[in-house]
C-alpha positions as CSV (number, residue, x, y, z in Angstrom):
1,M,0.0,0.2,0.0
2,S,1.6,3.2,-1.0
3,A,1.9,6.4,1.5
4,R,-0.6,9.3,0.8
5,P,0.9,12.4,0.4
6,S,1.1,14.7,3.3
7,R,-1.3,18.1,3.4
8,R,2.3,20.2,2.9
9,S,3.4,18.2,-0.1
10,L,-0.2,18.8,-1.4
11,L,-0.1,22.6,-1.2
12,I,3.2,22.8,-2.3
13,A,1.8,21.1,-5.9
14,A,-1.0,23.1,-6.3
15,A,1.3,26.4,-5.3
16,L,3.5,25.1,-8.2
17,A,0.8,24.4,-10.5
18,T,-0.6,27.8,-9.8
19,V,2.4,29.0,-10.3
20,S,3.6,27.1,-13.3
21,A,0.5,27.4,-15.7
22,P,0.9,31.2,-16.2
23,L,4.9,30.5,-16.9
24,A,4.2,27.5,-19.6
25,A,1.3,30.1,-20.9
26,G,3.7,33.6,-21.1
27,T,6.3,30.5,-22.6
28,A,3.2,29.6,-25.2
29,R,2.7,32.9,-26.1
30,A,6.1,34.4,-27.0
31,A,6.9,30.4,-29.0
32,A,3.8,32.0,-31.3
33,R,5.1,35.4,-31.8
34,T,6.3,35.6,-35.6
35,P,9.7,36.8,-36.1
36,K,10.2,39.5,-39.0
37,V,13.4,41.2,-39.4
38,L,13.7,45.1,-40.9
39,V,17.5,46.4,-42.1
40,I,17.8,50.1,-42.3
41,G,21.3,50.9,-44.3
42,L,22.5,54.3,-43.8
43,D,24.9,54.7,-46.7
44,G,28.0,56.6,-45.5
45,A,26.8,57.7,-42.1
46,L,29.7,57.9,-39.2
47,L,28.9,56.8,-35.7
48,D,30.6,59.1,-34.2
49,R,28.5,61.9,-36.3
50,I,25.2,60.2,-35.3
51,R,26.3,60.8,-31.8
52,D,27.0,63.9,-32.1
53,A,24.3,64.8,-34.3
54,D,20.2,65.6,-33.3
55,A,19.4,62.1,-33.5
56,P,16.7,61.4,-31.3
57,H,15.2,57.6,-33.1
58,L,18.4,56.8,-33.6
59,D,19.7,57.5,-29.9
60,D,16.2,55.5,-28.8
61,L,17.4,52.8,-30.4
62,M,20.8,52.3,-30.0
63,A,19.3,52.4,-26.3
64,S,17.1,49.8,-26.7
65,G,19.4,47.8,-28.5
66,L,22.7,47.4,-28.5
67,T,25.8,49.2,-30.4
68,A,28.8,48.0,-31.7
69,A,31.5,50.0,-33.5
70,S,33.4,48.1,-36.6
71,S,35.2,48.1,-39.7
72,I,35.6,47.1,-42.6
73,Y,38.5,46.4,-45.4
74,S,41.2,48.5,-47.5
75,D,42.8,47.9,-50.5
76,P,44.2,45.3,-52.0
77,L,40.8,43.4,-50.6
78,A,38.7,46.0,-51.5
79,P,38.3,49.7,-51.7
80,T,36.1,51.5,-48.8
81,L,33.1,52.0,-51.7
82,S,29.5,51.4,-51.6
83,G,29.7,48.8,-54.3
84,P,31.6,45.8,-51.9
85,G,30.5,47.4,-48.7
86,W,26.9,46.8,-48.7
87,S,28.0,43.3,-50.7
88,T,29.4,42.5,-47.4
89,I,27.0,43.2,-45.6
90,I,23.6,41.8,-48.0
91,T,25.8,38.4,-48.9
92,G,27.3,37.9,-45.2
93,A,30.6,37.1,-46.8
94,W,34.1,39.4,-47.6
95,P,35.2,40.4,-50.4
96,D,37.4,37.6,-51.3
97,K,35.0,35.3,-51.8
98,H,31.3,37.9,-53.6
99,L,33.8,39.1,-55.3
100,V,32.9,42.8,-55.9
101,K,35.4,45.3,-55.3
102,D,33.8,48.4,-57.0
103,N,30.8,50.0,-58.0
104,A,30.4,48.0,-61.4
105,F,30.0,45.0,-59.7
106,T,32.4,43.6,-62.5
107,G,33.3,39.6,-61.4
108,N,30.1,39.2,-58.4
109,D,30.1,36.1,-57.3
110,F,26.3,36.2,-56.8
111,T,25.8,32.8,-57.3
112,R,28.1,31.5,-54.4
113,Y,27.0,34.3,-52.3
114,P,23.6,35.3,-52.8
115,D,21.9,37.9,-50.8
116,F,20.5,36.9,-47.7
117,L,16.7,37.6,-49.0
118,T,17.5,35.1,-51.7
119,R,18.1,32.6,-48.8
120,I,15.4,33.6,-46.5
121,E,13.4,32.2,-50.4
122,T,15.0,29.2,-50.8
123,A,15.2,28.2,-46.9
124,K,11.1,29.0,-46.4
125,P,9.7,29.9,-49.3
126,A,6.9,31.0,-48.2
127,L,8.0,33.8,-46.3
128,S,7.6,37.2,-48.0
129,T,10.6,39.5,-48.8
130,Y,10.7,43.1,-49.5
131,A,13.9,45.6,-50.6
132,V,14.1,49.0,-51.4
133,A,17.0,51.0,-52.4
134,S,17.6,54.8,-52.7
135,W,21.0,53.6,-54.7
136,A,19.9,51.6,-57.7
137,P,22.9,48.8,-58.0
138,I,21.0,47.3,-54.7
139,T,18.0,46.3,-55.7
140,T,18.8,45.8,-59.5
141,T,22.0,43.9,-58.7
142,I,23.2,42.8,-55.2
143,F,19.3,41.5,-54.3
144,S,18.8,38.6,-56.8
145,S,14.9,38.3,-58.8
146,K,14.0,35.5,-55.9
147,V,13.2,37.8,-53.9
148,D,9.3,38.9,-54.2
149,T,10.0,42.4,-54.5
150,R,12.8,44.6,-55.6
151,I,12.0,48.6,-55.7
152,S,14.5,51.1,-57.2
153,T,13.2,54.8,-55.9
154,P,13.6,57.2,-58.9
155,S,16.3,59.7,-58.5
156,A,13.4,62.7,-58.2
157,E,11.8,60.7,-54.9
158,Y,15.3,59.7,-53.5
159,D,15.2,59.0,-49.8
160,T,12.1,60.7,-48.8
161,G,10.4,57.9,-51.6
162,T,12.4,55.3,-50.6
163,T,11.0,56.0,-46.7
164,S,7.7,56.1,-48.3
165,R,7.4,52.6,-49.5
166,A,8.6,51.0,-46.5
167,V,6.2,53.0,-44.6
168,A,3.1,52.3,-46.3
169,E,4.7,48.5,-46.8
170,L,4.9,48.0,-43.1
171,G,1.5,49.3,-42.7
172,S,-0.5,47.5,-45.1
173,G,2.0,44.8,-46.0
174,N,2.6,41.5,-44.3
175,R,6.6,40.8,-45.4
176,D,8.6,38.8,-42.8
177,A,12.4,40.0,-44.1
178,L,12.6,44.1,-45.3
179,F,15.8,45.1,-46.6
180,V,15.5,49.7,-46.5
181,H,18.4,51.5,-48.1
182,L,18.7,55.6,-47.7
183,D,21.2,57.8,-49.4
184,N,21.3,61.7,-48.7
185,I,23.7,61.3,-45.0
186,D,26.2,60.0,-48.0
187,H,25.5,62.6,-50.6
188,A,26.3,65.6,-48.0
189,G,29.4,63.3,-46.8
190,H,30.4,63.9,-50.7
191,S,29.9,66.8,-50.8
192,D,30.5,69.3,-47.6
193,G,32.2,66.7,-45.6
194,A,31.9,64.8,-42.6
195,A,32.8,67.4,-40.2
196,S,30.2,69.8,-41.7
197,S,26.9,70.9,-40.8
198,Q,25.1,69.5,-43.5
199,Y,26.5,65.8,-42.6
200,L,25.0,66.6,-39.7
201,A,21.5,68.0,-40.9
202,A,21.6,64.7,-43.0
203,I,21.8,62.4,-40.5
204,H,19.2,64.6,-38.7
205,D,16.7,64.2,-41.8
206,A,17.7,60.6,-42.4
207,D,17.4,60.0,-38.7
208,A,13.4,61.3,-38.7
209,Q,13.2,58.8,-41.7
210,V,14.3,56.0,-39.2
211,G,11.9,56.7,-36.5
212,R,8.8,57.0,-39.6
213,I,9.4,53.3,-40.6
214,V,10.5,52.1,-36.6
215,A,6.9,53.5,-36.1
216,A,5.0,51.9,-38.8
217,V,6.8,48.5,-37.4
218,K,5.4,49.2,-33.9
219,A,1.7,50.9,-35.4
220,R,1.0,47.2,-37.3
221,P,-2.5,45.9,-35.8
222,T,-0.4,42.7,-35.5
223,Y,2.9,43.9,-33.5
224,A,2.0,42.5,-30.2
225,S,2.4,39.0,-31.9
226,E,5.4,39.8,-34.1
227,D,8.9,39.4,-32.9
228,W,10.8,42.1,-34.9
229,L,14.6,42.5,-34.8
230,I,15.5,45.6,-36.2
231,M,19.3,46.6,-37.5
232,V,20.5,49.7,-39.0
233,T,23.9,49.7,-40.2
234,A,26.1,50.9,-42.8
235,D,28.3,50.3,-45.3
236,H,31.4,52.4,-44.9
237,G,32.7,55.9,-43.5
238,H,33.4,59.6,-44.9
239,T,36.8,61.4,-44.5
240,D,35.9,65.0,-42.7
241,A,36.4,66.8,-45.6
242,G,34.5,64.4,-47.5
243,G,34.9,60.9,-50.1
244,H,35.8,57.6,-49.2
245,G,37.4,54.4,-51.1
246,G,40.7,54.8,-49.0
247,N,42.3,52.7,-45.9
248,S,42.2,55.9,-43.1
249,A,40.0,55.0,-39.9
250,P,36.7,57.1,-41.0
251,E,36.6,55.6,-44.1
252,R,36.8,51.7,-42.9
253,Q,34.2,52.8,-39.9
254,T,30.8,51.0,-39.8
255,F,28.7,50.2,-37.1
256,L,25.5,48.4,-35.9
257,I,22.7,49.2,-33.7
258,A,20.2,46.7,-33.3
259,T,16.9,46.0,-31.2
260,G,14.8,43.5,-30.0
261,G,15.0,39.3,-31.0
262,G,15.9,39.8,-27.2
263,I,18.6,41.5,-27.5
264,T,19.5,43.6,-24.3
265,A,19.3,47.2,-23.8
266,G,21.8,49.6,-23.3
267,S,24.3,47.2,-24.1
268,T,27.3,46.9,-26.6
269,R,29.8,45.1,-28.1
270,H,33.5,44.2,-29.7
271,D,33.2,40.9,-31.6
272,I,30.5,42.1,-34.5
273,K,31.3,41.7,-38.1
274,M,29.3,43.8,-40.7
275,P,28.6,39.8,-42.7
276,D,26.8,39.3,-39.2
277,V,23.9,41.5,-40.3
278,A,22.7,38.5,-42.9
279,A,24.0,35.9,-40.7
280,S,21.8,37.8,-37.9
281,A,18.5,37.9,-40.0
282,L,19.1,34.2,-41.4
283,A,19.1,33.2,-37.4
284,H,16.4,35.8,-36.1
285,L,14.0,33.7,-39.1
286,G,14.8,29.5,-38.2
287,I,17.0,29.3,-41.0
288,P,20.8,27.5,-39.8
289,I,23.4,28.8,-41.4
290,D,24.5,25.9,-43.9
291,T,28.4,25.1,-42.5
292,S,28.9,24.5,-47.2
293,W,27.4,28.3,-47.7
294,N,31.2,29.4,-45.9
295,L,29.9,32.3,-45.0
296,D,32.4,35.1,-42.9
297,G,28.8,36.3,-41.0
298,R,28.0,34.8,-37.8
299,P,24.8,35.7,-36.1
300,L,24.8,38.4,-33.3
301,Q,22.3,35.7,-30.9
302,Q,25.5,33.1,-31.0
303,P,28.0,35.9,-29.3
304,A,31.4,33.2,-29.3
305,P,34.0,35.0,-27.2
306,D,37.1,33.6,-26.6
307,A,40.2,34.0,-24.7
308,F,41.7,37.3,-25.9
309,D,37.9,39.9,-25.7
310,A,38.7,38.5,-22.2
311,L,41.1,40.9,-22.1
312,R,39.4,44.4,-23.1
313,P,39.7,45.6,-19.5
314,Q,43.4,45.1,-20.1
315,L,44.4,47.2,-22.8
316,T,46.4,50.2,-22.2
317,A,47.6,53.2,-24.1
318,R,50.2,54.2,-26.2
319,V,54.0,53.7,-25.2
320,D,56.0,54.5,-28.5
321,E,54.0,54.6,-30.8
322,T,53.2,57.8,-32.3
323,G,50.2,57.6,-34.9
324,I,48.1,56.0,-32.1
325,G,45.5,58.4,-30.1
326,A,47.0,59.1,-26.7
327,A,43.6,58.0,-25.6
328,V,43.0,55.0,-27.3
329,L,43.6,51.6,-25.3
330,G,44.6,48.7,-27.1
331,F,46.9,46.6,-26.2
332,T,48.7,44.1,-23.7
333,H,51.6,42.4,-23.3
334,T,49.9,40.0,-20.5
335,P,48.5,36.5,-21.8
336,P,44.9,35.1,-20.9
337,A,44.7,32.6,-17.8
338,G,46.5,29.6,-18.6
339,W,48.5,31.2,-21.8
340,N,52.3,31.8,-21.8
341,V,54.3,34.2,-24.2
342,V,58.0,33.1,-24.7
343,N,60.0,35.7,-25.7
344,T,63.8,34.2,-23.9
345,A,65.0,34.7,-27.7
346,M,63.6,37.6,-28.0
347,G,65.9,40.3,-28.9
348,T,66.6,43.4,-27.4
349,G,64.9,47.1,-27.6
350,G,62.3,47.9,-30.4
351,V,59.3,49.4,-30.0
352,T,57.8,48.8,-26.5
353,E,53.9,47.9,-28.0
354,W,55.3,44.9,-30.9
355,R,58.0,43.4,-28.1
356,G,57.2,39.7,-28.6
357,W,53.5,38.7,-29.0
358,S,51.2,41.5,-27.9
359,F,47.3,41.7,-27.3
360,T,45.5,44.0,-29.4
361,T,43.1,45.6,-31.6
362,D,41.9,46.5,-35.0
363,E,41.8,50.4,-34.0
364,F,44.5,50.4,-32.3
365,W,47.0,48.3,-34.6
366,T,46.2,49.4,-37.6
367,A,46.7,53.2,-36.7
368,S,49.9,52.2,-36.6
369,E,50.9,52.2,-40.1
370,R,48.5,52.6,-42.6
371,G,48.1,51.3,-45.9
372,Q,50.4,48.5,-45.3
373,G,47.6,45.4,-45.3
374,R,47.0,45.3,-41.4
375,E,43.8,46.4,-42.3
376,N,42.8,43.1,-43.9
377,N,42.9,41.2,-40.5
378,V,39.2,41.3,-41.7
379,R,38.6,37.6,-39.7
380,A,39.9,38.5,-36.5
381,R,37.4,39.5,-34.1
382,N,37.6,42.1,-30.5
383,V,40.8,41.2,-29.8
384,F,43.5,39.3,-31.6
385,A,47.0,38.3,-30.8
386,V,49.9,40.3,-32.7
387,A,53.8,39.5,-33.7
388,D,54.7,42.4,-36.1
389,G,58.3,42.6,-35.9
390,D,57.6,45.1,-38.7
391,E,56.4,47.7,-36.4
392,W,59.0,46.4,-33.1
393,A,62.0,46.8,-35.5
394,D,60.9,51.0,-35.7
395,K,62.8,51.3,-32.8
396,S,66.6,50.8,-31.9
397,Y,67.1,47.0,-31.2
398,S,69.2,44.0,-31.4
399,G,69.1,41.1,-31.8
400,T,65.8,39.4,-34.2
401,F,62.2,38.6,-33.4
402,D,61.9,35.4,-31.8
403,S,58.8,35.0,-29.9
404,T,56.2,32.3,-29.3
405,L,52.8,32.3,-28.2
406,V,51.9,28.8,-26.1
407,T,47.7,27.7,-25.7
408,P,47.4,25.9,-22.3
409,A,46.9,22.1,-22.1
410,W,43.6,21.2,-23.8
411,P,42.3,17.2,-23.3
412,V,42.8,15.0,-26.5
413,K,42.1,11.1,-26.7
414,G,45.0,8.9,-27.2
415,G,44.6,7.5,-30.8
416,S,42.2,9.8,-32.4
417,T,42.1,12.7,-34.0
418,A,41.3,16.9,-32.9
419,V,40.9,19.8,-35.3
420,L,43.0,22.5,-34.3
421,R,41.0,25.7,-35.7
422,Y,42.0,29.9,-35.5
423,T,41.9,32.9,-38.2
424,T,45.3,34.3,-39.2
425,Y,46.7,36.8,-41.4
426,Y,50.4,36.4,-42.4
427,R,52.3,38.7,-44.7
428,Q,55.9,37.9,-45.5
429,E,59.4,38.8,-46.2
430,A,62.3,36.2,-45.5
431,P,64.0,36.0,-43.5
432,Q,60.4,35.9,-41.3
433,K,58.7,32.5,-40.1
434,G,55.3,31.5,-38.8
435,E,55.6,28.0,-37.3
436,V,52.4,26.2,-35.7
437,L,53.7,23.3,-33.6
438,V,52.0,21.4,-31.0
439,A,53.5,19.2,-28.1
440,Y,51.0,16.4,-26.6
441,D,51.9,15.5,-22.8
442,D,54.4,18.5,-22.9
443,G,56.7,16.2,-25.1
444,T,58.5,18.4,-28.2
445,P,56.8,20.4,-29.8
446,V,56.2,19.2,-33.9
447,P,55.2,21.2,-36.7
448,V,51.7,21.1,-38.1
449,K,52.0,24.2,-40.4
450,S,54.5,26.7,-41.2
451,Y,54.0,30.1,-43.4
452,T,56.7,31.3,-45.6
453,S,54.6,33.6,-48.1
454,D,51.8,35.8,-47.7
455,T,48.6,34.2,-46.5
456,S,45.6,36.2,-46.6
457,S,42.8,36.2,-43.8
458,R,41.6,32.6,-43.2
459,T,40.2,30.7,-40.6
460,E,42.7,27.2,-40.6
461,N,41.0,24.0,-39.4
462,I,44.1,21.4,-39.1
463,T,42.8,17.6,-38.4
464,L,45.8,16.7,-35.7
465,Q,46.7,13.1,-35.3
466,V,46.5,12.3,-31.6
467,P,49.3,9.5,-30.3
468,Q,48.6,6.5,-28.5
469,G,48.4,7.3,-24.7
470,A,48.3,11.2,-25.1
471,T,45.9,13.1,-23.0
472,T,46.9,16.7,-23.6
473,A,48.3,18.8,-26.0
474,R,49.4,22.6,-26.6
475,V,50.0,24.0,-29.6
476,R,52.7,27.2,-30.2
477,F,52.3,29.9,-33.3
478,R,56.1,31.2,-33.1
479,Y,57.4,33.7,-35.5
480,T,60.9,34.6,-36.1
481,G,62.3,37.0,-38.2
482,G,63.5,40.8,-38.2
483,N,62.8,44.1,-40.0
484,N,59.9,42.0,-42.2
485,W,56.5,41.8,-41.7
486,F,53.5,40.7,-39.2
487,W,51.5,37.7,-38.6
488,T,48.1,37.3,-36.5
489,V,46.0,34.9,-34.8
490,D,42.9,35.0,-33.2
491,A,40.1,32.5,-32.2
492,V,42.0,29.4,-31.0
493,S,40.9,26.1,-30.8
494,L,41.3,22.8,-30.2
495,T,38.5,19.8,-30.7
496,A,38.9,16.5,-29.9
497,S,36.9,13.6,-31.9
């Protein structure tokens, strides 16, 4: 005969049932909300100038969501032009994949790297897609004919017409994913420069248009049952005097403002890159990123910080460098916990910031010397490791650059395989050399990869054959050379099978 439940246990069960009922109902309601995506592109907009301008609607979006300053490439990967910029944002891939190098789109590979609305149509044909742009090539060339509706606003209407069309569509239509492009900030940048009052006025006008578009979203009769991810971004920046296409920091500046979709209000991110816009739109609509697509974008909903990113609070200002702003915090020689930098064979003297492996950011490192390719370290995110013999040798030194970055001892399974992954970018000048070595159970390091020629930014995947009986593996990245070039490493992981 089973024991009868006590009165206390019955009361607890009843209380739990009472609490869980509204929770379950709330969960069901949340799950029933229909995901929708709106991407607004502000051509040529600078985040710093948005903050300076009278832009209450963009300010509200930043306060209710996340803000992420970011940066793009420069020649020879691609100049900072609208063609490669919007292609990168809309396809989720960098220019070395989509192959757009200018505003003529010659040689593009949109067949292999289609726009995110086309990917939505392919994965979920029942969803409805819409794109409207003030710059015609966006809707005639980047977005494909698979998109349900593509509109190039007549030049006489410009951003006013684009905004009115977007507002009308949001009010009367039932689209699942929309892209809206506004162009006048870029026009003001070319005409008057980013330091001008006219540029600020153009931001103010665009802000009002963004406000109308967002208000149209919130005025939808079905808004309460919808889960809108709204993203605002730019394709490039502008110089103070006006113009873009070069490798200066303002020209390379982009950003993402995002709200909705469970994003934490008022948050700041340092790990977001512009290909993430397309990936985030797909993820929000429940479309998994297929590895065969070979995208560079990562959904903002799925951050993947690495050990180097945790060093951001430790970054300090310049010591010997003169081209870097005095207020920019951007380097440290202190490795993350469990990591080590071995400089026992390192030469003496040289520029302090780059004496041995350093941990730095794009903003800091690229400012050390522009026009030498540092800007194209595009697949590193947030804080990354760099060995830069060229910059180290800009101050009196003796000996050679010989520094080794060592990972923690990671678990492996003897007799099986493990995959070493990392992003890297390497520029070569003899006698410089980059070596990747692996030591099992702290035994003799064995070379698994060497760099002796230029290697563009990429993600490496190296399959390791783990010796029988081995239980741990340490990876070493050794750079040797002198007044040569550089090597970057980021997002290092070792996954045992």
